[in-house]
N, C-alpha and C positions, 0 to 999 in steps of 0.2 A: 579701530582699525585705520589705517592710513588710506588715502584715497585709491593709490596706485594698487594696493592689495584688493580692495573692493572691486576695482575695474577689471583685474586679471581673473580673479575667482568668481565674479558674478554672484557674490553670496546673496541669499534671500533675506526677507525681511526678518526672519527669525534669527539671524545671526548678525546683522548689521551693527548691533550695538554691544555684542558679546566682547567683554573686556578681559577674559582670561580666568574667570572663575572666582574673583574674590567676593566675600560675603556682602560688603557694602555695595559693590557694583552690581551683584546679582539682584540684591533688593531693588535698587533703582531700575535696573533694567527689566526685571519681571514686571515691575508697575507700568512700564512703558510698552508692555506687550511682547517682550523676548521670551519665547516658549522655552529655549534652552536654559536661559537664567533661572526661570521658575523651577524647571527639573532639577537643576543643580542645587538650587536652594532647598528644594525638598530632601534631596540627599544629604545635604549638610545637617538638617533637622532630624534626619533618620537616625543617625548614630551619634551626632554631636561632633564638634571640632575642637581641637586644642589651641589651634593658632589660625585665626582668632578665635576666642573662646565663644562657642555657640552651644548652649545647652541642648541636649536631646529633648525633642518635643514631637511626638507622634501625631498630635492633632495638626501642628503646622506642616509636618511632612505631608500628611494626607491632603491637606488643603492646597499646598503648592504642586503636589502632583497632579491633582485634578485640574488645577488651573493651567498647568502646562499641556496637559492632554487636550483641554479645551481649545487652547491657542494653536497647538499643533493641527488639530482637526480642522479649524477654521483656515490656516494657510494651506493645509493639504487640499481642502475643497476648492481652494482658489487657484489650485495649479501649481503649488510648490512642491516638487518632488522631494527635496531635502525634508521638508516638514512630514510628508507622508512616511518617509524612511524612519524619521525619528519617532513617530507615532507608532509605527510597527514595533520598534525596539522597545516601547514601554510594556509590550505584552509579553516580554522574554522571561517573565516570572522573577525579576529581580527588583521590581518597584513595590513600594508600599501598597498592600492590598490589592495589587493588580495580578491576578493569576496568569501563569503561563498558558498561552493559547495560540498555537501554531497556525490555525486556520485565520485568525484575525491577523496575525503577523503576515501571512501570505497575501491576504487582501490588500493590505496597505503597502507591501513591498511591490505588488503588481501596480497599484496606482502610482507609486514611486517611479517605477520603470516607465509606465505610460507617460509620465512627464518628463521622460529622458534624464532621470538621474541614475548614473551608471552603477552605483553602489546598490541601488534598488533592484536592478536587473540581475546584478551579480547574486543577490540573496535569493531571487526567485529561481534562478538556475540551480542554486544549492539545495532549495526546498524540494524541487521536482526531482533532483538527482538522488535524495536522501529519503524521499517520501515523507516529508515533514508538513503536516497540515493537509495533505493530499496523497494520492497514490504516486508511485515512482513512475516518471514518464521521461525517458532519455531524449525523445524528440523535442519536448518542450524544454527541458533543461538545456540541451544544446542551443536552442533558439535564443533563450534569455541570456545564456553565457556569452553567445556571440554579440548580441546587442550591447552587453556590457563592455565587451572588448572594443567593438566599434565606437561606442561613445567615449571611452577612455582615450582611444587613439585620436578622435577628433579634438578633445580637449587638451590632450598632451600636446598635440601639433600647434595648438593656439597659446601654448606656453604655461598651462595650468599645471603647477609642479606637483600638486597632490595627485592628479590624474597620472602623471608620469610614474610617480611612485607606486600606485596601485597596479598600473599596467606592468611595471618591472616585476611586481609579485606574481602576476598571472604567468609571465614567462619564465620565471625562476622556479616556481612550485609547478608541479605536475597536476594542475586542476582542470585544465580546459582541453587537454590533448594538444596544447599549443607550446609545450616545453621547448624553450629555446634559451639556452644559458647565455650565449653571446648577446642576443638582443636585450635579455634581462639586464646584463651587465652594462650595456650601452645606456639603457633607460635609467639605470641607476646613476650614472655619471651626469646624464642630462637633468635629472632631478635635482642633484646636488648643486649643479650650475645655477639652475633657475632660483633655488632658495637662496643662493649667494647673491645672485643679482638683485633679488627683492631686497635682501639685507642691505646692500649697498645703495639702494634707492631709499633707505631709511624706513623699511616697512618692518614693524614689529614682529610679524608671524614669520617672514623669512629669516630673521635673526634667531628667533626662538627655535625653529627647525634646524639651523646650523649648529646651535648649542646642544641640541639633542644628538645630532651626529657625532660630535666630538665627545660628549659625555658617555654614550653607550658604545662608541666605537663602531658605528653602523656604517660600513664601507669605507671607513678611515681609521687610522690609529687613534685609540683612545687619548684624548688630550684635555684634561680638566681645565687647564690654564686657558685654552682656547674657548672651552665650553662656557666658563665663567665670563670671559670677554663678551662673547656673543649673548649670553642672558643679560648682561649689563646693558648692551646696546638694545635688546628687545624691551628692557624695562625703561630705558631712556625714551624710546619711540612710542611708549604707551601700553605695554603688555604687562600689567601688574604682577601676575603670577610669575613672570620671569624674574621680578625683583627678589622675592624670597628664594627662589631657585638659586640665584646668584650668591645670596648671602649663606645659603646651605652648603655650598660646595667646599669641601676640605680637600684641597689638592694634594695633601700628603697622603691621602687614602686611595690615590688613584692606582697605585700598584696593586693594592689588595683587590680591586675591582678587576684588573687586567688578568691577575692570576686566576680569580674565580671564573671569568668569563673563558679563558683558555682552557681551563679544566673541564668546564662544561661542554664546550665544543669537542673536546678530546673524548669524552665519555659518549657523546653522541656518535662520534665517528666509529669508534670501536664497537659501540653497541649495535651499530647497523652491520658491521662486519660479522659479528657473532649471530646476529639474527639471520643473515644470508647463509651462513653455514648451517644453522638448524634447519631452515627451510629446505636446503639441498638434502639433508638427512632425512627430513620427513618424506619428501617425495620418493626417495629411494625406498624407504620402508613401505610406503603405500603401494609402489610398484611391485615389490616383493610380495606383499599379501595378495594382490591381484593375481600374480602369477601362481601362488600357491594354491589358492581358492578355484582356479580355473575349472569350471563344471566339466569340461571336455576331457580333462585329465583322468587317467585312471589312479586308482589308490597307490599303486607302486609308482607311478609318475609323481605323484604329489609329495610321497615320502623322499623320492630322489631330489625333487626341487628344495624340499625343506632342509635336506641335509646340505645341499650346495648353498643355500641362503646362510645357513649357520657358518659354514666355512668362510664365505665371503665376509659376512659381518665381523668376524674375528679380525680380519685384516682392516677392513673399512673403519671399524670403530677405533681402532689404533691410530689410523691416519686422521680421523676427525679429531680425537683428543689432541693430537700432535698440532693441528692446525689451530684448535682453540687455544692451546697453550702459547703457540707462537703469537697469536693476537693479544692474549693478556700480557706477555712479556714486552711485546712492542708498546703497549699502552703504558706499562710501568716505566719503560725507557723514556718515552716522551713525557710522561708526568715528572720525572726527575728533572728533565732538561727544562721544563717550564718553571719548576720551583727553583732552580739555580739561576735562571735567566731574570725572573721576575720575583724580586725580594723586597 
């Protein structure tokens, strides 16, 4: 990593030497005490890789996972919140012979938050909200969520791009009761500018993130030509994983991705519309059943209510089907428009 990136992000010792995830680089960095490199190396040995060729080796995978856990624990105990966070993540049930354990995860997420690592506070809030590894506790959940927001705000104000991006998600998604679409959009723009400024300062990670924006169309139009250029810059400035990403981009396939993404967003949009209609219908039926089963009503009144409900439902069901069909037709029309526009 370039010096400017290290100064702005204040990365801990666990990440200082991380080079983007190449096999040779991970071997070297793991030997030098980089916990994430050991963790990534374990993943490579777990299932094998084709480029470069790394033979599947469960014993080596087990060895490097154990080494990464040892290093994360060491740095966590020394007050590194990021290391505590990564140590918690090892217990999510996806690592070699490390069973899922929400209680241990919560323990280390709390330590991560206590060391002012915002993502750790975010996870603690989520665990208390969902009752993972503990009982549900809204007061504690809100407390940790708020600390995450506070930390992200402080870091974003200092120009930490990743924190601005995380903060943007908080205001864009309805997670914290802080839903603010306008603020989320403003933070997205700020994040984009920060990564662009980093790239112009010849920072490999800044250029890598700019490439990701244009490759996926996140907040900008998909442009694989620009994505390739930014990956090449990132490669030039030292991030090796950007080198093969630049080589693998086939610009001629950009339109296929654009179409796929547009259709995916379309299905999501109309899926929400149909779900809204179904919920309205379910609430109406539930209200009708409550009215029919009212214990204070006489048998004659219940029969009259039932007859009224049946008559209403004939009309309402027709209207419901009409609205659903209208949604489906609008979906088909937009789908045809996308297919005509993106060839």
